[in-house]
Rosetta silent file (secondary structure, phi, psi, omega in degrees, C-alpha in Angstrom):
SEQUENCE: MSESRRRLGTRDVWFRYDDGHPWVLRGVSFRIPHGQALALVGHNGAGKSTLVKLLWVLVSSVSGACQRGLAVLSL
SCORE:     score description
SCORE:     0.000 S_00000001
   1 L     0.000  132.956  179.570   41.172  -78.605  130.151 S_00000001
   2 L   -64.030  136.396  179.314   43.921  -78.674  127.525 S_00000001
   3 H   -63.323  -28.618  179.222   46.827  -81.003  128.362 S_00000001
   4 H   -67.087  -19.884 -179.702   49.253  -78.250  127.358 S_00000001
   5 H   -97.556  -11.402  179.175   47.878  -76.148  130.240 S_00000001
   6 L   -92.713  107.464 -178.268   47.954  -78.962  132.824 S_00000001
   7 E  -156.077  170.687  178.838   51.436  -78.939  134.273 S_00000001
   8 E  -127.687  138.068  178.951   53.490  -78.673  137.404 S_00000001
   9 E   179.784 -178.821  177.751   56.431  -76.351  137.816 S_00000001
  10 E  -135.941  160.827  176.360   58.205  -73.406  139.368 S_00000001
  11 E  -137.161  109.776  175.223   59.537  -70.055  138.163 S_00000001
  12 E    51.129   52.769 -178.468   62.571  -68.466  139.836 S_00000001
  13 E   -86.774  130.984  175.977   61.790  -69.859  143.319 S_00000001
  14 E  -120.913  138.464  179.869   64.030  -68.843  146.229 S_00000001
  15 E  -150.014  139.771  166.669   63.687  -70.308  149.713 S_00000001
  16 L  -147.445  153.262 -174.017   65.435  -70.278  153.064 S_00000001
  17 L   -74.657  -24.851 -179.352   64.117  -71.282  156.449 S_00000001
  18 L  -160.370  157.638 -179.370   65.098  -68.052  158.206 S_00000001
  19 L   -57.317  -30.907 -178.987   66.848  -64.771  157.403 S_00000001
  20 L   -85.712   -3.796 -177.711   69.978  -65.970  159.191 S_00000001
  21 L   -99.820  158.416  178.403   70.140  -69.284  157.310 S_00000001
  22 L   -71.059  160.982  176.409   71.637  -70.001  153.872 S_00000001
  23 L   -67.213  131.015  175.196   69.454  -70.292  150.773 S_00000001
  24 L   -87.692  -41.139  176.824   68.133  -73.834  150.299 S_00000001
  25 E  -124.664  135.509 -178.515   66.736  -73.060  146.823 S_00000001
  26 E  -132.826  105.309  174.994   68.107  -70.320  144.550 S_00000001
  27 E    65.010   36.687 -177.176   66.315  -69.402  141.344 S_00000001
  28 E   -75.973  124.628  177.083   64.776  -72.850  140.748 S_00000001
  29 E  -136.121  133.492  173.009   62.717  -73.051  137.548 S_00000001
  30 E  -163.379  163.826  177.174   61.253  -76.090  135.792 S_00000001
  31 E  -142.671  131.450  176.647   58.074  -77.248  134.087 S_00000001
  32 E  -115.256  109.005  178.231   56.665  -80.775  133.893 S_00000001
  33 E   -65.269  157.069  177.017   53.971  -81.136  131.198 S_00000001
  34 L   -53.044  133.777  177.535   50.947  -83.334  131.852 S_00000001
  35 L    89.130   -6.864  179.153   51.820  -87.014  131.473 S_00000001
  36 L   -99.417  164.233  179.623   55.561  -86.536  132.044 S_00000001
  37 L  -127.463  157.690  178.569   57.588  -87.530  135.101 S_00000001
  38 L  -141.490  136.013  174.737   60.532  -86.019  136.939 S_00000001
  39 L  -105.543  130.999  175.281   62.896  -87.582  139.472 S_00000001
  40 L   -97.986  116.671  178.987   64.411  -85.361  142.154 S_00000001
  41 L  -128.250  151.004  178.636   67.853  -86.627  143.117 S_00000001
  42 L   165.581  173.107  179.748   70.621  -85.035  145.145 S_00000001
  43 L   -68.397  164.996  172.944   72.651  -85.087  148.321 S_00000001
  44 L   -57.652  135.642  178.064   71.160  -84.759  151.795 S_00000001
  45 L    80.025   10.438 -178.147   70.131  -81.157  152.389 S_00000001
  46 L   -78.909  -13.966  177.854   70.012  -80.294  148.675 S_00000001
  47 L   106.941    9.655 -178.457   66.394  -79.058  148.892 S_00000001
  48 H   -60.853  -52.040 -179.675   64.459  -81.973  147.360 S_00000001
  49 H   -66.121  -37.374  178.330   61.881  -82.246  150.148 S_00000001
  50 H   -61.932  -41.827  178.832   61.640  -78.463  150.439 S_00000001
  51 H   -61.607  -43.083  178.286   60.818  -78.199  146.725 S_00000001
  52 H   -64.431  -41.103  177.811   58.014  -80.750  147.067 S_00000001
  53 H   -62.084  -37.673  177.209   56.657  -78.891  150.116 S_00000001
  54 H   -64.831  -42.946 -178.885   56.632  -75.648  148.099 S_00000001
  55 H   -63.249  -33.358 -179.069   54.721  -77.278  145.247 S_00000001
  56 L  -102.375   17.779  172.421   52.040  -78.538  147.619 S_00000001
  57 L    54.899   42.212  174.152   51.993  -75.251  149.601 S_00000001
  58 L   -91.363  -20.515  171.817   53.194  -76.765  152.864 S_00000001
  59 L  -139.022  163.554  179.611   55.774  -73.948  153.176 S_00000001
  60 L  -111.598  137.498  178.188   56.044  -70.529  151.484 S_00000001
  61 L   -80.569  168.868  177.297   59.012  -69.397  149.423 S_00000001
  62 L   -77.337  -39.839  176.802   60.684  -66.016  149.737 S_00000001
  63 E  -155.892  165.842  179.674   60.054  -65.213  146.060 S_00000001
  64 E   108.728 -170.237 -179.106   59.027  -66.844  142.796 S_00000001
  65 E  -145.331  145.579  174.724   55.953  -68.776  141.680 S_00000001
  66 E  -116.220  145.794  179.741   54.769  -72.380  141.681 S_00000001
  67 E  -126.201  130.038  173.056   52.250  -73.767  139.212 S_00000001
  68 E  -128.325  112.634 -177.557   49.878  -76.691  139.696 S_00000001
  69 L    64.262 -128.120  179.946   47.517  -77.204  136.798 S_00000001
  70 L   -88.055  -13.631 -175.770   46.015  -73.845  135.833 S_00000001
  71 E   -83.579  127.148  172.948   46.698  -72.205  139.197 S_00000001
  72 E  -106.031  121.118 -177.428   49.823  -70.059  139.483 S_00000001
  73 E  -101.384  103.125  178.325   50.760  -69.504  143.089 S_00000001
  74 E   -77.757  129.309 -173.648   52.809  -66.321  143.458 S_00000001
  75 L  -114.998    0.000    0.000   55.007  -66.623  146.491 S_00000001
């Protein structure tokens, strides 16, 4: 598999825990190429853990897509 195709990322991901709750993630997009690293930093409740859960399909977003390797997971 080509290293240029092995990556982790999101495209326009939106997430909230319930219809009555505020958006935790709004339009989040990023791409991490194979061999690169990314640090998630932010205040409590900023959505860091939620983003990781979305990438590993532990929760489902309202809209957008997550990519792990060659698989694009439309949410």
